[in-house]
C-alpha positions as CSV (number, residue, x, y, z in Angstrom):
1,M,-14.0,11.6,1.6
2,S,-11.3,12.9,-0.8
3,K,-9.8,10.6,-3.4
4,S,-6.4,10.6,-1.8
5,K,-7.8,9.7,1.6
6,R,-10.0,7.0,0.1
7,L,-6.9,5.5,-1.7
8,M,-5.0,5.4,1.6
9,E,-7.9,3.8,3.4
10,L,-8.4,1.4,0.6
11,M,-4.7,0.4,0.8
12,L,-5.1,-0.3,4.5
13,T,-8.4,-2.2,4.0
14,V,-7.0,-4.5,1.3
15,N,-4.0,-5.3,3.5
16,R,-6.3,-6.2,6.3
17,M,-8.9,-8.2,4.3
18,R,-6.3,-10.0,2.1
19,K,-9.2,-11.4,-0.1
20,F,-12.1,-9.2,-1.3
21,T,-14.5,-8.4,-4.1
22,V,-15.1,-5.1,-5.8
23,G,-18.7,-5.1,-4.5
24,E,-17.6,-5.5,-0.9
25,L,-15.2,-2.5,-1.2
26,A,-17.8,-0.4,-3.0
27,R,-20.3,-1.0,-0.2
28,E,-17.7,-0.3,2.5
29,F,-16.6,3.0,0.9
30,G,-20.0,4.1,-0.4
31,V,-18.8,4.5,-4.0
32,S,-19.6,2.7,-7.2
33,Q,-17.9,-0.5,-8.3
34,R,-16.5,1.4,-11.2
35,T,-14.8,3.8,-8.9
36,I,-13.3,0.9,-6.9
37,L,-12.0,-0.7,-10.1
38,R,-10.2,2.6,-11.0
39,D,-8.9,2.9,-7.4
40,L,-7.6,-0.7,-7.5
41,Q,-5.9,0.0,-10.8
42,E,-4.2,3.1,-9.4
43,L,-3.1,1.1,-6.3
44,G,-1.6,-1.5,-8.6
45,E,0.3,1.2,-10.5
46,L,1.6,2.5,-7.2
47,G,3.0,-0.9,-6.4
48,V,0.4,-2.6,-4.2
49,P,0.8,-6.3,-5.0
50,L,-2.8,-7.2,-6.1
51,Y,-4.0,-9.9,-8.4
52,S,-7.5,-11.1,-9.4
53,E,-9.2,-14.4,-9.8
54,V,-12.2,-15.0,-12.0
55,G,-15.1,-17.3,-11.3
56,P,-17.9,-17.7,-8.7
57,H,-15.4,-17.7,-5.8
58,G,-13.1,-15.1,-7.4
59,G,-12.2,-11.6,-6.4
60,Y,-9.0,-9.7,-5.6
61,Q,-6.2,-10.7,-3.3
62,V,-3.0,-9.2,-2.0
63,L,-0.1,-11.5,-2.9
64,R,0.7,-13.8,0.0
65,E,4.5,-13.4,-0.4
66,R,4.4,-9.7,0.3
67,L,2.9,-7.8,3.1
68,L,2.2,-4.1,2.7
69,P,4.2,-2.0,5.1
70,P,2.3,0.1,7.7
71,I,1.5,3.6,6.4
72,A,3.3,6.3,8.4
73,F,2.4,9.4,6.3
74,T,0.3,12.2,7.5
75,E,-2.6,13.1,5.3
76,E,-0.7,16.1,3.9
77,E,2.3,13.9,3.0
78,A,0.1,11.3,1.3
79,V,-1.6,14.0,-0.7
80,S,1.7,15.5,-1.7
81,I,3.0,12.1,-2.9
82,F,-0.2,11.4,-4.7
83,F,-0.1,14.6,-6.7
84,A,3.7,14.3,-7.3
85,V,3.2,10.9,-8.9
86,H,0.3,12.2,-11.1
87,A,2.4,15.3,-12.1
88,L,5.3,13.0,-13.3
89,R,3.0,11.1,-15.6
90,H,2.8,14.1,-17.9
91,Y,6.5,14.1,-18.8
92,S,7.6,12.0,-21.8
93,S,11.0,11.4,-20.2
94,L,12.5,11.9,-16.7
95,P,16.1,12.2,-15.5
96,F,15.6,9.3,-13.2
97,E,15.8,6.5,-15.8
98,T,18.5,4.0,-15.1
99,G,21.4,3.7,-17.5
100,T,22.4,0.4,-19.2
101,D,26.1,1.0,-18.9
């Protein structure tokens, strides 16, 4: 499974599960826990409202106050958005910054 497809599936999965551990996701997606941690970090950077709790009953959760909208992108659209976001990270400044006027 490609990374972009895994990220889209992961977004849908965390929305459905609401509370989960890295180990559960790693088993479900057949990847390492380290890969899932990187993917969760990337989802957080894209605006998915996640937070973590430590301890024996800890894990990750999607914030209760916000539900993720259903995904209506084709795979090609999702891949395009994914690579566009990554391409923008290489610029030191962008013309989209808001002014403080």
